[in-house]
N, C-alpha and C positions, 0 to 999 in steps of 0.2 A: 557625738561620738568621742570616745576617749581612746588614746593611743598610749602605748608604752614600747620600749625597746624589746626586741626579741632577745631572749637570754642567749648569750654566747656560749661557745664551747667551754671556755675557761670558767664562766659562772656556773654552768651545770656541773662541772667536775668539782669545783669548790663546794657547792651546796651538797653534792652527793657524799663527798668526804666528810663534811661537817655532820650530815644526818647519820652517817655510819658511826661516827664517834659518839654522837648523842645517844643512839640506840644501844650501843655497847655499854655506855655509862649507865643508862636506865636499867638495863637487864642485870648488870653486875652490882650496882650500888644502891638501887632503890627497891623499896618493897611497897606493895599496895597498901594504901591507908584510906579507908572510906571517909575518915574524919578530916582529911586534908583537902583544901580547895583544889589542888592539882590531882588528887587521887593517889599520890605517892608520898612516901616519907623516906628520908635518908637512913640507911642502916647505920647504927651508932658504932662508936669505937674509933680506934686509931685508923683503921682502914677507911672508914667513912671520911675522916678529916683529910687523909692523903688523897682520897678520890676527889674531894671538892677542890683541893689545890691543883690536882692534875687537870681536872675539867676546866677550871678557870684559866689555866695556862693555855690549853688547847683553844678555848673560846677566844682568849686575847689574841692568839696567833691568827685565828680565822678572821676575826674582826679586823686585825691589822692588815691582813692580806687583802681583804675586801676593800678597805680604805685605799690601799695602794692602787688597786684596779680602778676604783672610782676616781681617784685623783688623776690617773693616767687618761681615763676617758674624758674627764673634764678638760684637761690640758690639750688633748688631741682634737676634740670635737666641739667644744663650746668656747665662746668668747664673752668677755664682760661687755655689758652694754651700759651706756650712759643712762642715768635715771630719767624718767619722763620729765618734761618741762614742769608739770604740776608738782611732782615730787620734789624736784630740785628747788623750785620756788618756795614751797612750804618749808623745806629745811632751812633755807636762807632766812625766812621770816621768823622762824622759831629758834634759830641758832643751831641747827643741826638736828640729828635724831636724838631722842631722849631715852636711850637704852640704859638700863642700870649697869653699873660696872662692878 
């Protein structure tokens, strides 16, 4: 069995607001395009460029708000754990983890 957290009131409101903005954007600034993988193409011109900038700003705010909620959740309900003995031993033998910087 798999589990996940039940969506909270705040998450539902944030997602509803985001979906409303997205639908508004699609109906106003996109046109159907059967040749496009998404099925839509951006209407051209200055209005289209302004729309993309506005949409990115809204998207950035929505993602930023979600990250704040996620960080608050992690801080409130999760705690860091020590690595398992095998993982710690392997890191010591190899000189730590080998992630690219």
